[in-house]
C-alpha positions in Angstrom: -13.7 -15.1 0.8 -10.3 -14.4 2.2 -7.2 -13.9 -0.2 -3.4 -13.8 0.4 -0.8 -11.7 -1.5 2.4 -13.1 -0.8 5.6 -11.3 -1.3 8.8 -12.8 -1.2 12.5 -12.4 -2.0 15.5 -10.4 -0.9 13.9 -6.9 -1.0 10.6 -8.0 0.0 10.7 -5.6 3.2 12.3 -3.0 1.3 9.8 -2.8 -1.2 6.7 -3.0 1.4 8.6 -0.3 3.6 8.5 2.1 0.9 4.9 1.5 -0.2 2.5 0.7 2.8 1.2 2.9 5.5 2.3 0.6 8.6 5.9 0.1 9.6 7.1 -3.1 8.4 9.7 -3.0 10.9 7.0 -3.6 13.8 5.9 -6.9 12.2 6.8 -9.9 14.4 6.4 -13.6 13.7 3.6 -13.7 15.9 1.8 -10.6 15.1 -0.1 -9.3 12.2 -0.6 -5.4 11.5 -3.3 -3.6 9.7 -2.0 -1.5 6.9 -2.6 0.1 3.3 -1.3 0.6 0.3 -2.2 4.1 -1.1 -2.1 5.7 -4.6 0.2 9.1 -5.1 -3.1 10.9 -3.9 -3.2 9.2 -0.8 -6.3 7.0 -1.4 -6.5 3.4 -0.3 -5.8 1.1 -3.0 -6.0 -2.2 -0.8 -6.4 -2.7 3.0 -4.9 -5.6 4.6 -3.8 -7.7 7.6 0.3 -7.8 7.2 2.0 -10.8 8.5 5.7 -12.6 8.3 5.5 -16.5 7.7 8.5 -18.4 7.2 10.5 -15.2 6.0 7.8 -14.2 3.5 5.3 -11.6 3.8 1.5 -12.1 3.5 -1.2 -9.5 2.9 -4.6 -10.8 4.0 -7.6 -9.3 2.4 -10.8 -9.9 0.3 -10.1 -12.4 -2.3 -11.6 -10.2 -4.9 -9.1 -7.7 -4.0 -5.7 -9.5 -5.1 -5.7 -8.6 -8.7 -6.0 -5.1 -7.7 -3.5 -5.3 -5.2 -1.1 -7.1 -7.3 -1.4 -4.9 -10.2 -0.5 -1.8 -7.9 2.4 -3.1 -6.2 3.7 -4.3 -9.3 4.4 -1.0 -10.7 7.1 -0.9 -7.9 8.3 -4.5 -7.7 10.2 -4.0 -10.9 12.8 -2.1 -9.1 13.5 -5.0 -6.3 14.2 -8.4 -6.3 10.9 -9.7 -5.1 8.1 -12.0 -6.2 4.8 -11.0 -5.9 1.9 -14.0 -6.0 -1.5 -14.9 -5.3 -1.3 -17.2 -2.5 -4.8 -17.4 -1.4 -4.7 -21.3 -1.9 -1.9 -21.3 0.5 -4.6 -20.5 3.3 -5.0 -24.1 4.6 -1.1 -24.7 4.5 -0.5 -21.5 6.6 -3.2 -22.2 9.1 -7.1 -21.7 10.0 -6.3 -18.5 11.8 -5.8 -16.7 8.3 -9.0 -17.9 7.1 -11.3 -15.2 8.5 -11.3 -11.6 8.0 -13.0 -9.6 11.1 -16.1 -7.3 10.3 -16.3 -3.9 11.1 -18.9 -4.6 13.8 -16.0 -7.0 15.5 -13.2 -4.4 15.4 -14.2 -1.4 13.8 -12.2 -2.2 10.8 -14.1 -1.6 7.3 -12.4 -3.8 4.3 -11.9 -2.3 1.1 -13.4 -3.9 -1.9 -12.9 -3.4 -5.9 -15.7 -0.9 -5.6 -14.1 1.3 -3.0 -10.5 1.0 -4.2 -9.0 4.3 -4.6 -11.8 5.9 -2.9 -11.0 6.9 0.6 -8.4 8.4 2.4 -6.8 6.7 5.4 -8.3 9.1 7.8 -11.8 8.6 6.5 -11.9 5.2 7.6 -10.0 5.8 11.1 -6.9 3.7 9.9 -4.5 6.1 12.2 -6.6 5.6 15.2 -6.4 1.6 14.3 -2.6 1.9 14.1 -2.7 1.3 10.4 -1.0 4.3 9.5 3.0 5.2 11.0 4.2 8.8 11.0 7.4 8.0 11.9 8.4 5.4 9.5 9.4 7.8 6.8 8.5 7.9 2.7 5.8 5.8 1.3 3.6 6.1 -1.6 0.8 8.8 -0.7 2.8 9.9 2.6 2.6 13.5 2.1 -1.1 13.9 1.4 -1.7 11.6 4.6 0.8 13.3 6.9 -0.5 16.8 5.7 -4.1 15.7 6.6 -2.9 14.3 10.0 -1.0 17.5 11.0 -2.4 20.6 9.2 -6.0 19.5 7.7 -9.2 19.3 8.7 -11.2 16.2 8.0 -14.2 16.9 6.1 -15.7 13.2 6.4 -16.3 10.8 9.4 -16.8 7.2 9.8 -20.1 6.5 11.2 -22.2 3.5 12.0 -25.8 3.4 10.5 -28.6 1.1 9.8 -31.3 0.9 6.7 -34.1 -1.5 7.0 -34.6 -1.6 3.3 -32.9 -1.2 0.0 -30.0 -2.7 -1.9 -26.6 -1.7 -0.3 -23.5 -1.3 -2.6 -20.3 -0.5 -1.3 -18.9 3.0 -2.7 -22.5 4.2 -3.8 -23.4 7.6 -2.6 -25.7 8.7 0.1 -27.5 11.9 0.3 -29.2 14.3 2.5 -32.1 16.5 1.6 -30.3 18.6 -1.0 -27.2 16.7 -2.5 -24.6 13.9 -2.0 -23.7 13.6 1.5 -21.1 10.9 1.5 -20.7 7.2 0.5 -21.2 3.7 1.8 -17.9 2.2 2.8 -19.2 -1.2 3.9 -21.9 -3.3 5.5 -23.0 -6.5 7.1 -26.9 -7.3 7.3 -28.9 -3.9 7.5 -25.8 -2.3 9.3 -24.1 0.2 7.3 -20.5 1.9 7.9 -20.7 5.4 6.0 -18.6 8.2 5.7 -20.3 11.5 5.7 -19.7 15.3 6.2 -23.0 15.9 8.1 -24.9 13.3 10.4 -26.7 15.8 11.8 -29.3 16.0 8.7 -31.5 13.3 7.7 -29.8 10.7 5.2 -30.8 8.6 2.4 -30.2 5.6 0.6 -31.5 6.7 -2.7 -31.8 10.0 -4.8 -35.3 10.0 -4.2 -34.9 10.3 -0.6 -37.4 7.5 0.1 -35.1 5.1 2.3 -33.7 6.9 5.0 -30.6 5.8 6.9 -30.5 5.9 10.8 -27.2 7.2 12.2 -26.2 5.2 15.3 -22.9 6.6 16.3 -19.6 7.7 15.0 -16.4 5.6 15.2 
């Protein structure tokens, strides 16, 4: 189900600009922007579509992520004149266009869920390529690490689309090659998986016993 986190008040824009990977100045009333809130280590706490409606900002994400996102933002909100609320029940008021979160088969975006909160770097799920990270906006939480990865780092893990015809899929679970842990499950729809791995050239498996093989289709 889709959830909404509402940020209102005189300092709403200032708070979000200092916390989110996207540039809040780019948000127009008729547009939404993919963005993330990261921890100081640069790992994604929550991933969402940000939009402005009647002078308030809304972060659209899986409903089960609202409590986690609220808790993380409230740590910084105490210094600003803002109010953070779970506005998920306002979906019908805002409009049907907000009632759906695209899956990665539609637009290449994997959502973050409680199982994967704080696990992935933005580059590991291609957030910069999806215009979800601004490198010109200035400082925000995790910015130093994210910028270092972008300009100086070498990304170890890459995002791949894969398929497994059997097994139980759990977001955040490890995947294996023939010798060791080789990556993690990011998201899935049906039997199609989105995984991050440092080496897709070797056989990959869903389980530690190496009986349920994952077929890698392509890299995003």
